[in-house]
Backbone as JSON, one array per atom type, in Angstrom:
{
  "sequence": "MVGVISSFIVSFDDLTVVLFVTGPRMATLPIRIYAHIEYYTDPLVADIASSIVGMTIIVMMAIEKLVGLDKVLGSG",
  "N": [[-126.36, 125.3, -7.69], [-127.29, 127.75, -8.52], [-126.61, 129.37, -6.38], [-123.82, 129.42, -6.6], [-123.46, 130.79, -9.01], [-124.68, 133.23, -8.36], [-123.03, 134.12, -6.23], [-120.62, 134.41, -7.61], [-121.24, 136.5, -9.39], [-121.77, 138.61, -7.6], [-119.29, 138.81, -6.23], [-117.61, 139.42, -8.38], [-118.61, 141.89, -9.07], [-117.86, 143.31, -6.8], [-115.12, 143.28, -7.17], [-114.73, 145.04, -9.33], [-115.5, 147.44, -8.11], [-113.54, 147.67, -6.13], [-111.31, 147.98, -7.77], [-111.59, 150.62, -8.66], [-111.48, 152.05, -6.31], [-109.05, 151.72, -5.03], [-105.67, 152.96, -4.64], [-102.55, 153.87, -6.35], [-100.44, 152.81, -4.78], [-101.63, 151.1, -3.05], [-102.83, 147.87, -2.57], [-105.48, 145.78, -2.44], [-106.79, 142.67, -1.09], [-108.56, 141.35, -3.02], [-107.56, 142.51, -5.4], [-104.9, 141.63, -5.44], [-105.33, 138.86, -5.59], [-106.65, 138.64, -8.05], [-104.63, 139.55, -9.79], [-102.76, 137.56, -9.33], [-104.07, 135.28, -10.3], [-104.11, 135.92, -12.97], [-101.46, 135.56, -13.86], [-100.33, 133.21, -12.77], [-100.7, 129.66, -12.24], [-101.48, 128.1, -9.74], [-102.36, 126.53, -6.6], [-102.74, 128.62, -4.74], [-104.75, 130.6, -4.5], [-107.01, 129.09, -3.89], [-106.17, 128.12, -1.43], [-106.08, 130.51, 0.06], [-108.81, 131.22, 0.0], [-109.9, 129.04, 1.38], [-108.7, 129.44, 3.86], [-109.86, 131.87, 4.65], [-112.57, 131.12, 4.87], [-112.29, 129.2, 6.9], [-111.31, 130.8, 9.04], [-113.53, 132.44, 9.41], [-115.44, 130.58, 10.28], [-114.24, 129.79, 12.7], [-114.27, 132.22, 14.14], [-117.06, 132.64, 14.31], [-117.78, 130.4, 15.85], [-116.41, 131.01, 18.21], [-117.72, 133.36, 18.99], [-120.28, 132.33, 19.42], [-119.74, 130.63, 21.56], [-118.77, 132.39, 23.55], [-120.6, 134.62, 23.8], [-123.01, 134.12, 22.47], [-124.79, 133.58, 19.57], [-127.41, 134.4, 19.16], [-127.78, 136.67, 20.78], [-125.91, 138.41, 19.66], [-126.8, 138.68, 17.03], [-129.24, 139.74, 17.5], [-131.62, 138.35, 17.69], [-132.48, 137.09, 19.89]],
  "CA": [[-125.72, 125.93, -8.83], [-127.72, 129.15, -8.55], [-125.81, 130.06, -5.37], [-122.48, 129.62, -7.14], [-123.55, 131.86, -10.02], [-124.96, 134.49, -7.66], [-121.85, 134.58, -5.5], [-119.64, 134.87, -8.59], [-121.66, 137.82, -9.9], [-121.59, 139.59, -6.53], [-117.86, 139.01, -5.98], [-117.04, 140.08, -9.54], [-119.0, 143.29, -8.95], [-117.0, 143.88, -5.77], [-113.79, 143.47, -7.74], [-114.71, 146.29, -10.11], [-115.55, 148.55, -7.17], [-112.21, 147.76, -5.51], [-110.38, 148.5, -8.76], [-111.71, 152.07, -8.74], [-111.29, 152.66, -5.0], [-107.65, 151.63, -4.58], [-104.71, 153.88, -5.22], [-101.43, 153.2, -7.0], [-99.58, 152.12, -3.83], [-102.42, 150.23, -2.19], [-103.4, 146.71, -3.24], [-106.31, 144.99, -1.53], [-106.72, 141.23, -1.33], [-109.12, 140.98, -4.32], [-106.66, 142.94, -6.48], [-103.75, 140.72, -5.45], [-105.79, 137.56, -6.07], [-106.91, 138.75, -9.49], [-103.34, 139.62, -10.47], [-102.12, 136.25, -9.21], [-104.75, 134.37, -11.23], [-103.73, 136.29, -14.34], [-100.11, 135.16, -14.25], [-99.89, 131.93, -12.21], [-101.7, 128.59, -12.09], [-101.18, 127.27, -8.59], [-103.51, 126.5, -5.68], [-102.65, 129.65, -3.71], [-106.04, 131.28, -4.33], [-107.87, 128.15, -3.16], [-105.69, 128.13, -0.04], [-106.53, 131.76, 0.68], [-110.26, 131.13, 0.19], [-110.14, 128.07, 2.47], [-108.29, 130.09, 5.11], [-110.87, 132.87, 5.02], [-113.74, 130.38, 5.34], [-111.94, 128.6, 8.18], [-111.26, 131.86, 10.05], [-114.91, 132.86, 9.66], [-116.07, 129.55, 11.11], [-113.65, 129.87, 14.05], [-114.8, 133.43, 14.79], [-118.47, 132.41, 14.63], [-117.82, 129.45, 16.96], [-115.98, 131.73, 19.41], [-118.81, 134.27, 19.38], [-121.34, 131.49, 19.97], [-119.3, 130.1, 22.86], [-118.59, 133.47, 24.53], [-121.75, 135.49, 23.98], [-124.22, 133.53, 21.88], [-125.13, 134.25, 18.31], [-128.72, 135.03, 19.26], [-127.61, 138.02, 21.32], [-125.15, 139.24, 18.72], [-127.62, 138.96, 15.85], [-130.44, 140.46, 17.93], [-132.84, 137.55, 17.55], [-132.73, 136.3, 21.11]],
  "C": [[-126.07, 127.43, -8.9], [-126.91, 129.97, -7.54], [-124.4, 130.36, -5.86], [-122.48, 130.77, -8.14], [-123.79, 133.21, -9.35], [-123.74, 135.01, -6.92], [-120.75, 135.05, -6.46], [-119.99, 136.26, -9.09], [-121.42, 138.9, -8.84], [-120.1, 139.85, -6.29], [-117.18, 139.69, -7.16], [-117.39, 141.57, -9.53], [-118.15, 143.98, -7.89], [-115.6, 144.14, -6.3], [-113.72, 144.76, -8.54], [-114.78, 147.51, -9.2], [-114.18, 148.76, -6.54], [-111.2, 148.33, -6.5], [-110.41, 150.03, -8.83], [-111.43, 152.77, -7.42], [-109.82, 152.7, -4.59], [-106.78, 152.66, -5.29], [-103.54, 153.13, -5.83], [-100.52, 152.42, -6.04], [-100.32, 151.13, -2.95], [-103.02, 149.09, -3.01], [-104.18, 145.88, -2.23], [-106.22, 143.52, -1.91], [-107.38, 140.84, -2.66], [-108.23, 141.37, -5.5], [-105.48, 141.99, -6.58], [-104.14, 139.34, -5.98], [-106.01, 137.59, -7.57], [-105.6, 138.8, -10.27], [-102.62, 138.27, -10.43], [-102.74, 135.25, -10.19], [-104.35, 134.65, -12.67], [-102.41, 135.66, -14.77], [-99.68, 133.78, -13.77], [-101.05, 130.94, -12.16], [-101.25, 127.66, -10.97], [-102.34, 127.38, -7.59], [-103.5, 127.56, -4.58], [-104.01, 130.31, -3.45], [-107.02, 130.37, -3.59], [-107.46, 128.07, -1.69], [-106.16, 129.37, 0.71], [-108.03, 131.7, 0.96], [-110.6, 130.17, 1.33], [-109.77, 128.68, 3.82], [-109.32, 131.1, 5.58], [-112.13, 132.19, 5.54], [-113.47, 129.78, 6.72], [-111.9, 129.63, 9.3], [-112.66, 132.34, 10.4], [-115.63, 131.87, 10.55], [-115.54, 129.61, 12.54], [-114.18, 131.07, 14.81], [-116.25, 133.23, 15.19], [-118.62, 131.44, 15.8], [-117.41, 130.14, 18.27], [-117.07, 132.68, 19.9], [-119.95, 133.47, 20.0], [-120.98, 131.01, 21.37], [-119.26, 131.21, 23.92], [-119.87, 134.23, 24.84], [-123.04, 134.83, 23.56], [-124.6, 134.3, 20.63], [-126.49, 134.93, 18.36], [-128.63, 136.45, 19.78], [-126.92, 138.93, 20.33], [-126.01, 139.63, 17.52], [-128.93, 139.63, 16.21], [-131.71, 139.66, 17.8], [-133.18, 136.77, 18.82], [-133.03, 137.1, 22.31]]
}
């Protein structure tokens, strides 16, 4: 439960930073997600989050297979 609260606080802080960094014609993914949550109640945001987690896992598995995570992270 503590991890969930911590990740929410960190991601919410990132959202406020992104709000001040973007321009009027540029919309980053956190801005688009926040706007979508404001107006719609569908599982699109959960789908996006699942896709990002899945892509991260695939990239980490590819790095492990090709090079090895120990070499990439500098602990081996």
